[in-house]
N, CA, C, O and the ligand as a Tripos MOL2 file, in Angstrom:
@<TRIPOS>MOLECULE
protein
  321   319    81     0     0
PROTEIN
NO_CHARGES

@<TRIPOS>ATOM
      1 N          15.0660  189.5550  162.2920 N.3       1 MET1
      2 CA         14.6140  189.1010  163.5260 C.3       1 MET1
      3 C          13.0880  188.8990  163.5660 C.2       1 MET1
      4 O          12.3110  189.8120  163.2890 O.2       1 MET1
      5 N          12.7100  187.7120  163.9090 N.am      2 THR2
      6 CA         11.2340  187.4280  163.8560 C.3       2 THR2
      7 C          10.7650  187.3480  165.3210 C.2       2 THR2
      8 O          11.5350  187.1050  166.2510 O.2       2 THR2
      9 N           9.4790  187.5630  165.4530 N.am      3 LEU3
     10 CA          8.9240  187.4510  166.7590 C.3       3 LEU3
     11 C           8.6090  185.9880  167.0180 C.2       3 LEU3
     12 O           7.9580  185.3150  166.2180 O.2       3 LEU3
     13 N           9.0680  185.5380  168.1090 N.am      4 LYS4
     14 CA          8.7970  184.0750  168.4680 C.3       4 LYS4
     15 C           8.0320  184.1210  169.8320 C.2       4 LYS4
     16 O           8.5560  184.5080  170.8760 O.2       4 LYS4
     17 N           6.8180  183.7140  169.7260 N.am      5 LEU5
     18 CA          6.0180  183.6710  170.9400 C.3       5 LEU5
     19 C           6.5050  182.6540  171.9050 C.2       5 LEU5
     20 O           6.9890  181.5870  171.5280 O.2       5 LEU5
     21 N           6.3710  183.0030  173.2070 N.am      6 GLY6
     22 CA          6.7820  182.1050  174.1830 C.3       6 GLY6
     23 C           8.2510  182.2770  174.6050 C.2       6 GLY6
     24 O           8.7390  181.5410  175.4620 O.2       6 GLY6
     25 N           8.9410  183.2310  174.0120 N.am      7 GLN7
     26 CA         10.2520  183.4780  174.4210 C.3       7 GLN7
     27 C          10.4620  184.9130  175.0130 C.2       7 GLN7
     28 O           9.7010  185.8310  174.7070 O.2       7 GLN7
     29 N          11.4480  185.0690  175.8130 N.am      8 TRP8
     30 CA         11.5320  186.2930  176.5180 C.3       8 TRP8
     31 C          13.0960  186.6760  176.4990 C.2       8 TRP8
     32 O          13.9400  185.8660  176.1170 O.2       8 TRP8
     33 N          13.3900  187.8580  176.9030 N.am      9 ASN9
     34 CA         14.7330  188.3080  177.0130 C.3       9 ASN9
     35 C          15.3320  187.7580  178.2960 C.2       9 ASN9
     36 O          14.6800  187.7390  179.3400 O.2       9 ASN9
     37 N          16.5820  187.3100  178.2100 N.am     10 ALA10
     38 CA         17.2740  186.7930  179.3680 C.3      10 ALA10
     39 C          18.7090  187.2330  179.2690 C.2      10 ALA10
     40 O          19.1910  187.5470  178.1810 O.2      10 ALA10
     41 N          19.4100  187.2610  180.4090 N.am     11 ILE11
     42 CA         20.8040  187.6540  180.5060 C.3      11 ILE11
     43 C          21.6850  186.3800  180.7140 C.2      11 ILE11
     44 O          21.3920  185.5450  181.5690 O.2      11 ILE11
     45 N          22.6710  186.2740  179.9770 N.am     12 CYS12
     46 CA         23.5500  185.1220  180.1640 C.3      12 CYS12
     47 C          24.2460  185.3570  181.5240 C.2      12 CYS12
     48 O          24.6310  186.4680  181.8900 O.2      12 CYS12
     49 N          24.3800  184.1910  182.2620 N.am     13 ASP13
     50 CA         24.9650  184.3480  183.6390 C.3      13 ASP13
     51 C          26.4900  184.5200  183.5450 C.2      13 ASP13
     52 O          27.1150  184.9140  184.5300 O.2      13 ASP13
     53 N          27.0810  184.2460  182.4290 N.am     14 VAL14
     54 CA         28.5950  184.3270  182.3300 C.3      14 VAL14
     55 C          29.0400  185.5890  181.6030 C.2      14 VAL14
     56 O          29.8820  186.3270  182.1160 O.2      14 VAL14
     57 N          28.5040  185.8470  180.4430 N.am     15 CYS15
     58 CA         29.0450  187.0010  179.6540 C.3      15 CYS15
     59 C          28.1380  188.1770  179.8390 C.2      15 CYS15
     60 O          28.5630  189.2940  179.5420 O.2      15 CYS15
     61 N          26.8750  188.0170  180.3240 N.am     16 GLY16
     62 CA         26.0590  189.2010  180.5930 C.3      16 GLY16
     63 C          25.3020  189.6630  179.3390 C.2      16 GLY16
     64 O          24.5830  190.6580  179.4200 O.2      16 GLY16
     65 N          25.4230  189.0100  178.2140 N.am     17 PHE17
     66 CA         24.7780  189.5020  177.0210 C.3      17 PHE17
     67 C          23.2630  189.2020  177.1170 C.2      17 PHE17
     68 O          22.8920  188.2070  177.7380 O.2      17 PHE17
     69 N          22.4010  190.0100  176.5380 N.am     18 LYS18
     70 CA         21.0250  189.7380  176.4620 C.3      18 LYS18
     71 C          20.6470  188.9610  175.2600 C.2      18 LYS18
     72 O          20.9810  189.3390  174.1370 O.2      18 LYS18
     73 N          19.9050  187.8010  175.4820 N.am     19 LEU19
     74 CA         19.5380  186.9360  174.4360 C.3      19 LEU19
     75 C          18.1320  186.5880  174.6320 C.2      19 LEU19
     76 O          17.5300  186.9150  175.6560 O.2      19 LEU19
     77 N          17.5850  185.9220  173.6610 N.am     20 LYS20
     78 CA         16.2220  185.2840  173.8010 C.3      20 LYS20
     79 C          16.3690  184.0370  174.5270 C.2      20 LYS20
     80 O          17.3770  183.3440  174.3870 O.2      20 LYS20
     81 N          15.3450  183.6960  175.3500 N.am     21 SER21
     82 CA         15.4320  182.4860  176.1970 C.3      21 SER21
     83 C          15.6640  181.1870  175.4980 C.2      21 SER21
     84 O          16.2320  180.2470  176.0530 O.2      21 SER21
     85 N          15.2020  181.1450  174.2290 N.am     22 GLY22
     86 CA         15.3650  179.9780  173.3650 C.3      22 GLY22
     87 C          16.8070  179.6910  172.9860 C.2      22 GLY22
     88 O          17.1710  178.5690  172.6350 O.2      22 GLY22
     89 N          17.6500  180.7810  173.0690 N.am     23 LYS23
     90 CA         19.0590  180.6090  172.7430 C.3      23 LYS23
     91 C          19.9550  180.2220  173.8300 C.2      23 LYS23
     92 O          21.1550  180.0230  173.6420 O.2      23 LYS23
     93 N          19.3440  180.1070  175.0420 N.am     24 MET24
     94 CA         20.1470  179.8010  176.2900 C.3      24 MET24
     95 C          19.8690  178.4040  176.6760 C.2      24 MET24
     96 O          18.8350  177.8050  176.3830 O.2      24 MET24
     97 N          20.9000  177.9030  177.3820 N.am     25 ARG25
     98 CA         20.8040  176.5470  177.9250 C.3      25 ARG25
     99 C          21.1460  176.5700  179.3600 C.2      25 ARG25
    100 O          21.8310  177.4760  179.8350 O.2      25 ARG25
    101 N          20.6670  175.5590  180.0820 N.am     26 LYS26
    102 CA         21.0190  175.4400  181.5260 C.3      26 LYS26
    103 C          22.2530  174.5510  181.6160 C.2      26 LYS26
    104 O          22.2980  173.4610  181.0440 O.2      26 LYS26
    105 N          23.2310  175.0280  182.3300 N.am     27 ARG27
    106 CA         24.4810  174.3220  182.4530 C.3      27 ARG27
    107 C          24.5190  173.4600  183.6960 C.2      27 ARG27
    108 O          23.6080  173.5810  184.5150 O.2      27 ARG27
    109 N          25.4890  172.6110  183.8990 N.am     28 TRP28
    110 CA         25.4690  171.6470  184.9860 C.3      28 TRP28
    111 C          25.5100  172.4270  186.3630 C.2      28 TRP28
    112 O          25.0920  171.8650  187.3750 O.2      28 TRP28
    113 N          25.9790  173.6380  186.4070 N.am     29 ASP29
    114 CA         26.0970  174.3590  187.6570 C.3      29 ASP29
    115 C          24.8270  175.2960  187.8760 C.2      29 ASP29
    116 O          24.8470  176.2470  188.6570 O.2      29 ASP29
    117 N          23.7670  174.9500  187.1450 N.am     30 ASN30
    118 CA         22.4750  175.6330  187.2600 C.3      30 ASN30
    119 C          22.5640  177.1270  186.7370 C.2      30 ASN30
    120 O          21.7820  177.9770  187.1610 O.2      30 ASN30
    121 N          23.4290  177.3840  185.9100 N.am     31 MET31
    122 CA         23.5520  178.7220  185.3000 C.3      31 MET31
    123 C          22.9490  178.6210  183.9180 C.2      31 MET31
    124 O          23.1530  177.6360  183.2080 O.2      31 MET31
    125 N          22.1750  179.6890  183.5240 N.am     32 TYR32
    126 CA         21.6510  179.7530  182.2060 C.3      32 TYR32
    127 C          22.6180  180.6080  181.3040 C.2      32 TYR32
    128 O          22.8250  181.8000  181.5310 O.2      32 TYR32
    129 N          23.1360  179.9850  180.3730 N.am     33 VAL33
    130 CA         24.2020  180.6790  179.5200 C.3      33 VAL33
    131 C          23.9340  180.5110  178.0230 C.2      33 VAL33
    132 O          23.1390  179.6790  177.5840 O.2      33 VAL33
    133 N          24.6560  181.3650  177.2570 N.am     34 CYS34
    134 CA         24.5220  181.2760  175.7830 C.3      34 CYS34
    135 C          25.3760  180.1520  175.2450 C.2      34 CYS34
    136 O          26.1570  179.5870  176.0120 O.2      34 CYS34
    137 N          25.2850  179.8090  174.0540 N.am     35 ASP35
    138 CA         26.0210  178.6820  173.4080 C.3      35 ASP35
    139 C          27.5350  178.8420  173.5670 C.2      35 ASP35
    140 O          28.2280  177.8290  173.6570 O.2      35 ASP35
    141 N          28.0860  180.0630  173.6050 N.am     36 ASP36
    142 CA         29.5030  180.2620  173.6310 C.3      36 ASP36
    143 C          30.0120  179.9060  175.0690 C.2      36 ASP36
    144 O          31.1540  179.4760  175.2330 O.2      36 ASP36
    145 N          29.1980  180.0820  176.0350 N.am     37 ASP37
    146 CA         29.6050  179.8840  177.4080 C.3      37 ASP37
    147 C          29.1940  178.5220  177.9850 C.2      37 ASP37
    148 O          29.5370  178.1640  179.1120 O.2      37 ASP37
    149 N          28.4470  177.7860  177.1630 N.am     38 TRP38
    150 CA         28.0610  176.4360  177.6560 C.3      38 TRP38
    151 C          29.2220  175.4720  177.5910 C.2      38 TRP38
    152 O          29.9400  175.4400  176.5920 O.2      38 TRP38
    153 N          29.4130  174.7270  178.5760 N.am     39 GLU39
    154 CA         30.4220  173.6540  178.6130 C.3      39 GLU39
    155 C          29.8850  172.4630  179.3680 C.2      39 GLU39
    156 O          29.0800  172.5910  180.2910 O.2      39 GLU39
    157 N          30.3420  171.3200  178.9600 N.am     40 PRO40
    158 CA         29.9070  170.1030  179.7790 C.3      40 PRO40
    159 C          30.6920  170.0430  181.0710 C.2      40 PRO40
    160 O          31.7410  170.6670  181.2320 O.2      40 PRO40
    161 N          30.1630  169.3010  181.9390 N.am     41 ARG41
    162 CA         30.8120  169.0830  183.2180 C.3      41 ARG41
    163 C          32.0670  168.2890  183.0530 C.2      41 ARG41
    164 O          32.0530  167.3060  182.3120 O.2      41 ARG41
    165 N          33.1290  168.6360  183.6780 N.am     42 HIS42
    166 CA         34.4210  167.9460  183.5540 C.3      42 HIS42
    167 C          34.2620  166.4250  183.9990 C.2      42 HIS42
    168 O          33.6720  166.1340  185.0390 O.2      42 HIS42
    169 N          34.7910  165.5230  183.1980 N.am     43 PRO43
    170 CA         34.6720  164.0530  183.5680 C.3      43 PRO43
    171 C          35.3240  163.7160  184.9000 C.2      43 PRO43
    172 O          34.8630  162.7880  185.5640 O.2      43 PRO43
    173 N          36.3740  164.4190  185.3300 N.am     44 LEU44
    174 CA         37.0220  164.1730  186.5220 C.3      44 LEU44
    175 C          36.1100  164.4810  187.7870 C.2      44 LEU44
    176 O          36.3680  164.0110  188.8950 O.2      44 LEU44
    177 N          35.0640  165.2790  187.5440 N.am     45 ASP45
    178 CA         34.1440  165.4530  188.6580 C.3      45 ASP45
    179 C          33.4220  164.2500  189.0780 C.2      45 ASP45
    180 O          32.9000  164.1970  190.1910 O.2      45 ASP45
    181 N          33.3650  163.2840  188.2430 N.am     46 PHE46
    182 CA         32.6650  161.9500  188.5730 C.3      46 PHE46
    183 C          33.5330  160.8620  189.0020 C.2      46 PHE46
    184 O          33.0530  159.7720  189.3120 O.2      46 PHE46
    185 N          34.8660  161.1110  189.0400 N.am     47 VAL47
    186 CA         35.7830  160.0840  189.5220 C.3      47 VAL47
    187 C          35.6840  160.0220  191.0030 C.2      47 VAL47
    188 O          35.7140  161.0510  191.6780 O.2      47 VAL47
    189 N          35.5600  158.7740  191.5510 N.am     48 ARG48
    190 CA         35.5820  158.6280  192.9560 C.3      48 ARG48
    191 C          36.5730  157.5370  193.3050 C.2      48 ARG48
    192 O          36.6950  156.5220  192.6200 O.2      48 ARG48
    193 N          37.2160  157.7680  194.3090 N.am     49 THR49
    194 CA         38.1900  156.7380  194.7820 C.3      49 THR49
    195 C          37.4790  155.6790  195.8230 C.2      49 THR49
    196 O          36.6050  156.0400  196.6100 O.2      49 THR49
    197 N          37.8960  154.5100  195.7420 N.am     50 PRO50
    198 CA         37.1490  153.5360  196.7230 C.3      50 PRO50
    199 C          37.5050  153.9080  198.1000 C.2      50 PRO50
    200 O          38.5370  154.5330  198.3460 O.2      50 PRO50
    201 N          36.6520  153.5270  199.0200 N.am     51 PRO51
    202 CA         36.9410  153.8450  200.5070 C.3      51 PRO51
    203 C          38.2320  153.1800  200.8980 C.2      51 PRO51
    204 O          38.6760  152.2300  200.2540 O.2      51 PRO51
    205 N          38.8360  153.6810  201.9550 N.am     52 ASP52
    206 CA         40.0890  153.1740  202.4590 C.3      52 ASP52
    207 C          39.9870  151.7300  202.9270 C.2      52 ASP52
    208 O          40.9870  151.0120  202.9570 O.2      52 ASP52
    209 N          38.8060  151.3090  203.2860 N.am     53 LYS53
    210 CA         38.6290  149.9110  203.7220 C.3      53 LYS53
    211 C          38.8880  148.9230  202.5540 C.2      53 LYS53
    212 O          39.3220  147.7950  202.7890 O.2      53 LYS53
    213 N          38.6360  149.3260  201.3650 N.am     54 GLU54
    214 CA         38.7650  148.4260  200.2230 C.3      54 GLU54
    215 C          40.1900  148.4090  199.6180 C.2      54 GLU54
    216 O          40.4860  147.5620  198.7760 O.2      54 GLU54
    217 N          41.0300  149.2950  200.0220 N.am     55 ARG55
    218 CA         42.4180  149.3050  199.6180 C.3      55 ARG55
    219 C          43.3800  149.6590  200.7470 C.2      55 ARG55
    220 O          43.8610  150.7880  200.8490 O.2      55 ARG55
    221 N          43.6390  148.6850  201.5740 N.am     56 PRO56
    222 CA         44.4820  148.9790  202.7480 C.3      56 PRO56
    223 C          45.8610  149.3360  202.3420 C.2      56 PRO56
    224 O          46.3750  148.8650  201.3270 O.2      56 PRO56
    225 N          46.4700  150.1780  203.1440 N.am     57 LEU57
    226 CA         47.8720  150.6100  202.9250 C.3      57 LEU57
    227 C          48.8600  149.4960  203.1670 C.2      57 LEU57
    228 O          48.6740  148.7430  204.1220 O.2      57 LEU57
    229 N          49.8900  149.3400  202.3740 N.am     58 PRO58
    230 CA         50.8650  148.3210  202.4360 C.3      58 PRO58
    231 C          51.6030  148.4020  203.7310 C.2      58 PRO58
    232 O          51.9640  147.3600  204.2770 O.2      58 PRO58
    233 N          51.8660  149.6380  204.2910 N.am     59 TRP59
    234 CA         52.5480  149.7760  205.5470 C.3      59 TRP59
    235 C          52.3590  151.2190  206.0390 C.2      59 TRP59
    236 O          52.1700  152.1490  205.2550 O.2      59 TRP59
    237 N          52.4150  151.3600  207.3330 N.am     60 THR60
    238 CA         52.2330  152.6870  207.8990 C.3      60 THR60
    239 C          53.1920  152.8820  209.0540 C.2      60 THR60
    240 O          53.6910  151.9320  209.6570 O.2      60 THR60
    241 N          53.4310  154.1650  209.3420 N.am     61 ARG61
    242 CA         54.2930  154.5140  210.4700 C.3      61 ARG61
    243 C          53.4180  155.4560  211.3260 C.2      61 ARG61
    244 O          53.3250  156.6530  211.0550 O.2      61 ARG61
    245 N          52.8050  154.9020  212.3250 N.am     62 PRO62
    246 CA         51.9350  155.7580  213.1970 C.3      62 PRO62
    247 C          52.7740  156.6930  214.0310 C.2      62 PRO62
    248 O          53.9250  156.4120  214.3660 O.2      62 PRO62
    249 N          52.1690  157.7970  214.3500 N.am     63 GLU63
    250 CA         52.8830  158.8140  215.2010 C.3      63 GLU63
    251 C          53.0440  158.2460  216.4920 C.2      63 GLU63
    252 O          52.0950  157.6720  217.0280 O.2      63 GLU63
    253 N          54.2900  158.3600  217.1150 N.am     64 PRO64
    254 CA         54.4600  157.7900  218.4800 C.3      64 PRO64
    255 C          53.7950  158.6170  219.5190 C.2      64 PRO64
    256 O          53.5600  159.8120  219.3390 O.2      64 PRO64
    257 N          53.4730  157.9300  220.6880 N.am     65 TYR65
    258 CA         52.7560  158.6320  221.7300 C.3      65 TYR65
    259 C          53.6460  159.6400  222.2770 C.2      65 TYR65
    260 O          54.8590  159.4270  222.2850 O.2      65 TYR65
    261 N          53.1270  160.7840  222.7620 N.am     66 PRO66
    262 CA         54.0040  161.8260  223.2850 C.3      66 PRO66
    263 C          54.6080  161.5100  224.6530 C.2      66 PRO66
    264 O          53.9960  160.8320  225.4770 O.2      66 PRO66
    265 N          55.7480  161.9840  224.8600 N.am     67 VAL67
    266 CA         56.4270  161.8100  226.1530 C.3      67 VAL67
    267 C          56.3100  163.1370  226.9210 C.2      67 VAL67
    268 O          56.8110  164.1670  226.4690 O.2      67 VAL67
    269 N          55.6460  163.1010  228.0820 N.am     68 TYR68
    270 CA         55.4760  164.2440  228.8260 C.3      68 TYR68
    271 C          56.5850  164.3620  229.8440 C.2      68 TYR68
    272 O          57.0060  163.3780  230.4530 O.2      68 TYR68
    273 N          57.0460  165.5730  230.0170 N.am     69 VAL69
    274 CA         58.1960  165.8690  231.0140 C.3      69 VAL69
    275 C          57.5830  166.7830  232.1010 C.2      69 VAL69
    276 O          56.9340  167.7870  231.8100 O.2      69 VAL69
    277 N          57.8230  166.3830  233.3590 N.am     70 GLU70
    278 CA         57.3880  167.1570  234.4120 C.3      70 GLU70
    279 C          58.6410  167.7250  235.1120 C.2      70 GLU70
    280 O          59.5930  167.0110  235.4280 O.2      70 GLU70
    281 N          58.5830  169.0000  235.3250 N.am     71 VAL71
    282 CA         59.7180  169.6490  235.9980 C.3      71 VAL71
    283 C          59.2660  170.0590  237.4130 C.2      71 VAL71
    284 O          58.3080  170.8150  237.5780 O.2      71 VAL71
    285 N          59.9930  169.5330  238.4420 N.am     72 VAL72
    286 CA         59.6740  169.8540  239.8900 C.3      72 VAL72
    287 C          60.9540  170.4140  240.4800 C.2      72 VAL72
    288 O          61.9460  169.7000  240.6300 O.2      72 VAL72
    289 N          60.9280  171.6170  240.7950 N.am     73 GLU73
    290 CA         61.9980  172.2940  241.5090 C.3      73 GLU73
    291 C          63.3530  172.0760  240.9050 C.2      73 GLU73
    292 O          64.3170  171.7720  241.6080 O.2      73 GLU73
    293 N          63.4280  172.2220  239.6650 N.am     74 GLY74
    294 CA         64.7380  172.0220  238.9030 C.3      74 GLY74
    295 C          65.0400  170.6080  238.5470 C.2      74 GLY74
    296 O          65.8830  170.4220  237.6690 O.2      74 GLY74
    297 N          64.4550  169.5690  239.1230 N.am     75 ASP75
    298 CA         64.6670  168.2590  238.7360 C.3      75 ASP75
    299 C          63.7530  167.8570  237.5700 C.2      75 ASP75
    300 O          62.6110  168.3100  237.4910 O.2      75 ASP75
    301 N          64.2490  167.0200  236.6820 N.am     76 ILE76
    302 CA         63.4730  166.6450  235.5620 C.3      76 ILE76
    303 C          62.9800  165.1760  235.8340 C.2      76 ILE76
    304 O          63.8170  164.2990  236.0460 O.2      76 ILE76
    305 N          61.7180  164.9110  235.8310 N.am     77 ILE77
    306 CA         61.0730  163.5620  235.9840 C.3      77 ILE77
    307 C          60.3240  163.2790  234.6990 C.2      77 ILE77
    308 O          59.4330  164.0100  234.2660 O.2      77 ILE77
    309 N          60.7650  162.1200  234.0950 N.am     78 ILE78
    310 CA         60.1210  161.6930  232.8850 C.3      78 ILE78
    311 C          59.0530  160.7730  233.2020 C.2      78 ILE78
    312 O          59.3220  159.7800  233.8770 O.2      78 ILE78
    313 N          57.7680  160.9980  232.7610 N.am     79 GLU79
    314 CA         56.6460  160.1140  232.9170 C.3      79 GLU79
    315 C          56.3030  159.4790  231.5770 C.2      79 GLU79
    316 O          56.3260  160.1160  230.5240 O.2      79 GLU79
    317 N          55.9970  158.2420  231.6680 N.am     80 GLU80
    318 CA         55.5580  157.6070  230.4330 C.3      80 GLU80
    319 C          54.1590  157.1790  230.5240 C.2      80 GLU80
    320 O          53.6200  156.6220  229.5670 O.2      80 GLU80
    321 ZN         27.1990  184.1270  177.4180 Zn       81 ZN81
@<TRIPOS>BOND
     1     1     2 1
     2     2     3 1
     3     3     4 2
     4     3     5 am
     5     5     6 1
     6     6     7 1
     7     7     8 2
     8     7     9 am
     9     9    10 1
    10    10    11 1
    11    11    12 2
    12    11    13 am
    13    13    14 1
    14    14    15 1
    15    15    16 2
    16    15    17 am
    17    17    18 1
    18    18    19 1
    19    19    20 2
    20    19    21 am
    21    21    22 1
    22    22    23 1
    23    23    24 2
    24    23    25 am
    25    25    26 1
    26    26    27 1
    27    27    28 2
    28    27    29 am
    29    29    30 1
    30    30    31 1
    31    31    32 2
    32    31    33 am
    33    33    34 1
    34    34    35 1
    35    35    36 2
    36    35    37 am
    37    37    38 1
    38    38    39 1
    39    39    40 2
    40    39    41 am
    41    41    42 1
    42    42    43 1
    43    43    44 2
    44    43    45 am
    45    45    46 1
    46    46    47 1
    47    47    48 2
    48    47    49 am
    49    49    50 1
    50    50    51 1
    51    51    52 2
    52    51    53 am
    53    53    54 1
    54    54    55 1
    55    55    56 2
    56    55    57 am
    57    57    58 1
    58    58    59 1
    59    59    60 2
    60    59    61 am
    61    61    62 1
    62    62    63 1
    63    63    64 2
    64    63    65 am
    65    65    66 1
    66    66    67 1
    67    67    68 2
    68    67    69 am
    69    69    70 1
    70    70    71 1
    71    71    72 2
    72    71    73 am
    73    73    74 1
    74    74    75 1
    75    75    76 2
    76    75    77 am
    77    77    78 1
    78    78    79 1
    79    79    80 2
    80    79    81 am
    81    81    82 1
    82    82    83 1
    83    83    84 2
    84    83    85 am
    85    85    86 1
    86    86    87 1
    87    87    88 2
    88    87    89 am
    89    89    90 1
    90    90    91 1
    91    91    92 2
    92    91    93 am
    93    93    94 1
    94    94    95 1
    95    95    96 2
    96    95    97 am
    97    97    98 1
    98    98    99 1
    99    99   100 2
   100    99   101 am
   101   101   102 1
   102   102   103 1
   103   103   104 2
   104   103   105 am
   105   105   106 1
   106   106   107 1
   107   107   108 2
   108   107   109 am
   109   109   110 1
   110   110   111 1
   111   111   112 2
   112   111   113 am
   113   113   114 1
   114   114   115 1
   115   115   116 2
   116   115   117 am
   117   117   118 1
   118   118   119 1
   119   119   120 2
   120   119   121 am
   121   121   122 1
   122   122   123 1
   123   123   124 2
   124   123   125 am
   125   125   126 1
   126   126   127 1
   127   127   128 2
   128   127   129 am
   129   129   130 1
   130   130   131 1
   131   131   132 2
   132   131   133 am
   133   133   134 1
   134   134   135 1
   135   135   136 2
   136   135   137 am
   137   137   138 1
   138   138   139 1
   139   139   140 2
   140   139   141 am
   141   141   142 1
   142   142   143 1
   143   143   144 2
   144   143   145 am
   145   145   146 1
   146   146   147 1
   147   147   148 2
   148   147   149 am
   149   149   150 1
   150   150   151 1
   151   151   152 2
   152   151   153 am
   153   153   154 1
   154   154   155 1
   155   155   156 2
   156   155   157 am
   157   157   158 1
   158   158   159 1
   159   159   160 2
   160   159   161 am
   161   161   162 1
   162   162   163 1
   163   163   164 2
   164   163   165 am
   165   165   166 1
   166   166   167 1
   167   167   168 2
   168   167   169 am
   169   169   170 1
   170   170   171 1
   171   171   172 2
   172   171   173 am
   173   173   174 1
   174   174   175 1
   175   175   176 2
   176   175   177 am
   177   177   178 1
   178   178   179 1
   179   179   180 2
   180   179   181 am
   181   181   182 1
   182   182   183 1
   183   183   184 2
   184   183   185 am
   185   185   186 1
   186   186   187 1
   187   187   188 2
   188   187   189 am
   189   189   190 1
   190   190   191 1
   191   191   192 2
   192   191   193 am
   193   193   194 1
   194   194   195 1
   195   195   196 2
   196   195   197 am
   197   197   198 1
   198   198   199 1
   199   199   200 2
   200   199   201 am
   201   201   202 1
   202   202   203 1
   203   203   204 2
   204   203   205 am
   205   205   206 1
   206   206   207 1
   207   207   208 2
   208   207   209 am
   209   209   210 1
   210   210   211 1
   211   211   212 2
   212   211   213 am
   213   213   214 1
   214   214   215 1
   215   215   216 2
   216   215   217 am
   217   217   218 1
   218   218   219 1
   219   219   220 2
   220   219   221 am
   221   221   222 1
   222   222   223 1
   223   223   224 2
   224   223   225 am
   225   225   226 1
   226   226   227 1
   227   227   228 2
   228   227   229 am
   229   229   230 1
   230   230   231 1
   231   231   232 2
   232   231   233 am
   233   233   234 1
   234   234   235 1
   235   235   236 2
   236   235   237 am
   237   237   238 1
   238   238   239 1
   239   239   240 2
   240   239   241 am
   241   241   242 1
   242   242   243 1
   243   243   244 2
   244   243   245 am
   245   245   246 1
   246   246   247 1
   247   247   248 2
   248   247   249 am
   249   249   250 1
   250   250   251 1
   251   251   252 2
   252   251   253 am
   253   253   254 1
   254   254   255 1
   255   255   256 2
   256   255   257 am
   257   257   258 1
   258   258   259 1
   259   259   260 2
   260   259   261 am
   261   261   262 1
   262   262   263 1
   263   263   264 2
   264   263   265 am
   265   265   266 1
   266   266   267 1
   267   267   268 2
   268   267   269 am
   269   269   270 1
   270   270   271 1
   271   271   272 2
   272   271   273 am
   273   273   274 1
   274   274   275 1
   275   275   276 2
   276   275   277 am
   277   277   278 1
   278   278   279 1
   279   279   280 2
   280   279   281 am
   281   281   282 1
   282   282   283 1
   283   283   284 2
   284   283   285 am
   285   285   286 1
   286   286   287 1
   287   287   288 2
   288   287   289 am
   289   289   290 1
   290   290   291 1
   291   291   292 2
   292   291   293 am
   293   293   294 1
   294   294   295 1
   295   295   296 2
   296   295   297 am
   297   297   298 1
   298   298   299 1
   299   299   300 2
   300   299   301 am
   301   301   302 1
   302   302   303 1
   303   303   304 2
   304   303   305 am
   305   305   306 1
   306   306   307 1
   307   307   308 2
   308   307   309 am
   309   309   310 1
   310   310   311 1
   311   311   312 2
   312   311   313 am
   313   313   314 1
   314   314   315 1
   315   315   316 2
   316   315   317 am
   317   317   318 1
   318   318   319 1
   319   319   320 2
@<TRIPOS>SUBSTRUCTURE
     1 MET1         2 RESIDUE 1 A MET
     2 THR2         6 RESIDUE 1 A THR
     3 LEU3        10 RESIDUE 1 A LEU
     4 LYS4        14 RESIDUE 1 A LYS
     5 LEU5        18 RESIDUE 1 A LEU
     6 GLY6        22 RESIDUE 1 A GLY
     7 GLN7        26 RESIDUE 1 A GLN
     8 TRP8        30 RESIDUE 1 A TRP
     9 ASN9        34 RESIDUE 1 A ASN
    10 ALA10       38 RESIDUE 1 A ALA
    11 ILE11       42 RESIDUE 1 A ILE
    12 CYS12       46 RESIDUE 1 A CYS
    13 ASP13       50 RESIDUE 1 A ASP
    14 VAL14       54 RESIDUE 1 A VAL
    15 CYS15       58 RESIDUE 1 A CYS
    16 GLY16       62 RESIDUE 1 A GLY
    17 PHE17       66 RESIDUE 1 A PHE
    18 LYS18       70 RESIDUE 1 A LYS
    19 LEU19       74 RESIDUE 1 A LEU
    20 LYS20       78 RESIDUE 1 A LYS
    21 SER21       82 RESIDUE 1 A SER
    22 GLY22       86 RESIDUE 1 A GLY
    23 LYS23       90 RESIDUE 1 A LYS
    24 MET24       94 RESIDUE 1 A MET
    25 ARG25       98 RESIDUE 1 A ARG
    26 LYS26      102 RESIDUE 1 A LYS
    27 ARG27      106 RESIDUE 1 A ARG
    28 TRP28      110 RESIDUE 1 A TRP
    29 ASP29      114 RESIDUE 1 A ASP
    30 ASN30      118 RESIDUE 1 A ASN
    31 MET31      122 RESIDUE 1 A MET
    32 TYR32      126 RESIDUE 1 A TYR
    33 VAL33      130 RESIDUE 1 A VAL
    34 CYS34      134 RESIDUE 1 A CYS
    35 ASP35      138 RESIDUE 1 A ASP
    36 ASP36      142 RESIDUE 1 A ASP
    37 ASP37      146 RESIDUE 1 A ASP
    38 TRP38      150 RESIDUE 1 A TRP
    39 GLU39      154 RESIDUE 1 A GLU
    40 PRO40      158 RESIDUE 1 A PRO
    41 ARG41      162 RESIDUE 1 A ARG
    42 HIS42      166 RESIDUE 1 A HIS
    43 PRO43      170 RESIDUE 1 A PRO
    44 LEU44      174 RESIDUE 1 A LEU
    45 ASP45      178 RESIDUE 1 A ASP
    46 PHE46      182 RESIDUE 1 A PHE
    47 VAL47      186 RESIDUE 1 A VAL
    48 ARG48      190 RESIDUE 1 A ARG
    49 THR49      194 RESIDUE 1 A THR
    50 PRO50      198 RESIDUE 1 A PRO
    51 PRO51      202 RESIDUE 1 A PRO
    52 ASP52      206 RESIDUE 1 A ASP
    53 LYS53      210 RESIDUE 1 A LYS
    54 GLU54      214 RESIDUE 1 A GLU
    55 ARG55      218 RESIDUE 1 A ARG
    56 PRO56      222 RESIDUE 1 A PRO
    57 LEU57      226 RESIDUE 1 A LEU
    58 PRO58      230 RESIDUE 1 A PRO
    59 TRP59      234 RESIDUE 1 A TRP
    60 THR60      238 RESIDUE 1 A THR
    61 ARG61      242 RESIDUE 1 A ARG
    62 PRO62      246 RESIDUE 1 A PRO
    63 GLU63      250 RESIDUE 1 A GLU
    64 PRO64      254 RESIDUE 1 A PRO
    65 TYR65      258 RESIDUE 1 A TYR
    66 PRO66      262 RESIDUE 1 A PRO
    67 VAL67      266 RESIDUE 1 A VAL
    68 TYR68      270 RESIDUE 1 A TYR
    69 VAL69      274 RESIDUE 1 A VAL
    70 GLU70      278 RESIDUE 1 A GLU
    71 VAL71      282 RESIDUE 1 A VAL
    72 VAL72      286 RESIDUE 1 A VAL
    73 GLU73      290 RESIDUE 1 A GLU
    74 GLY74      294 RESIDUE 1 A GLY
    75 ASP75      298 RESIDUE 1 A ASP
    76 ILE76      302 RESIDUE 1 A ILE
    77 ILE77      306 RESIDUE 1 A ILE
    78 ILE78      310 RESIDUE 1 A ILE
    79 GLU79      314 RESIDUE 1 A GLU
    80 GLU80      318 RESIDUE 1 A GLU
    81 ZN81       321 GROUP 0 **** ****
């Protein structure tokens, strides 16, 4: 082990091992990790679906309006 100026001891954010700062890298989630714990960001994190306006639905079934029932002295009156 040789002395390298400008490096310091650091702890890996994942495994907790102590390494020199030159052996660690910053990961996509802002964690400083060793080479064993470094991983690229998953490609599906960059997949975006187009907004709904650009791909309208072929058909829909909207929820019907609610029917309120009012009960007055035992009689049932249906209001629409
Ligand atoms: Zn590690």
